[in-house]
Steps between C-alpha positions, in 0.01 A plus 500: 500500500512185288502164673621202305335166562736203499462272198286186530292633789147541361358498853671836556354655186164662588358453148535123541272522803245695293510233227447231763191685626367540143546127438327416829205735443430454132669194362494224762357182349370678190473388142431771246333443166659799327790739538245780529360341817854478642558869430160595643566303818845653533359853463223432752744352748747785470221755537380325815834564671453813708796714608460367854516141379809574294668668798418206724649255250814695410585674828854416593662662798843489338369697199353776712806548720 
């Protein structure tokens, strides 16, 4: 079953919640000297997100019903 998300509702899109968590964990108040450091931090932050953390962030009752 495909559920369509209404346009202009990023709060309903689970990936937006993941990006918010990535920004909070790895990029809050950071200045990077090189693009390589940005990529390294992004990879480390993504790898630190466990399946349980992702479920807790993206769990939406209306999706599971």
